[in-house]
C-alpha positions in Angstrom: -6.2 -26.8 2.6 -9.3 -25.2 0.6 -8.6 -23.3 -2.5 -10.4 -20.8 -4.6 -10.1 -20.0 -8.3 -9.5 -16.2 -9.2 -9.6 -14.3 -12.4 -6.6 -12.0 -13.0 -6.2 -9.5 -15.9 -2.5 -8.8 -16.8 -0.9 -7.2 -19.9 -0.1 -9.4 -22.7 3.6 -9.0 -22.6 3.5 -9.9 -18.9 1.3 -13.1 -19.5 3.7 -14.2 -22.4 6.9 -13.9 -20.0 4.9 -15.7 -17.2 3.9 -18.5 -19.7 7.6 -18.8 -21.0 9.1 -18.8 -17.4 6.8 -21.1 -15.4 5.6 -24.4 -16.5 1.7 -25.1 -16.6 1.4 -27.1 -13.6 3.5 -24.8 -11.4 1.8 -21.5 -12.0 -0.7 -21.4 -9.2 2.2 -22.4 -6.8 4.3 -19.7 -8.3 1.7 -17.0 -7.8 0.9 -18.2 -4.4 4.6 -17.9 -3.3 4.7 -14.4 -4.8 1.6 -13.2 -2.9 2.9 -14.9 0.4 6.2 -12.8 0.1 4.3 -9.6 -1.0 1.5 -9.4 1.3 1.5 -8.4 4.9 1.0 -11.1 7.3 -2.5 -12.1 8.6 -1.8 -10.8 12.1 -1.3 -7.2 10.9 -1.1 -5.9 14.6 2.4 -7.4 14.7 3.6 -5.1 12.0 5.9 -2.7 13.4 5.0 0.0 11.1 1.3 -0.4 12.0 2.1 -0.4 15.7 4.2 2.7 15.2 1.3 4.5 13.3 -1.2 3.6 16.2 1.3 5.1 18.7 1.4 8.3 16.7 -2.3 8.4 16.4 -2.7 8.1 20.2 0.0 10.8 21.0 -2.1 13.7 22.2 0.6 16.2 22.2 1.9 15.3 18.7 -1.9 15.5 17.6 -2.1 18.9 19.0 1.1 20.2 17.5 0.0 18.8 14.1 -3.4 20.4 14.4 -1.6 23.9 15.1 0.7 23.4 12.0 -2.6 22.5 9.8 -4.3 25.5 11.0 -1.2 27.8 10.5 -0.6 26.5 6.9 -4.2 25.8 5.8 -4.2 28.7 3.4 -0.5 28.9 2.5 -0.5 30.1 -1.1 -4.4 30.1 -1.5 -5.0 33.7 -0.3 -3.1 35.5 -3.2 -3.9 35.0 -6.8 -1.2 33.6 -9.3 0.8 36.3 -11.1 0.4 36.6 -14.8 3.6 37.1 -16.9 
């Protein structure tokens, strides 16, 4: 597997904790495991939240209703100047 070196800037206190907790020769693997767990999968199309968002964007009736609400509330609170005490 090809690898690439990257430069990260972290707060000093976090670097100290990292160095105390993770042995020198295990640090790259440790960070790699964290990234694998934290990042979305390569095939983001399989993400259920992403698929749900696509369905919402494609729903014409919902988009029309959202546009009506946006038009109705666009100036809410903007047409009257604030009251001074």
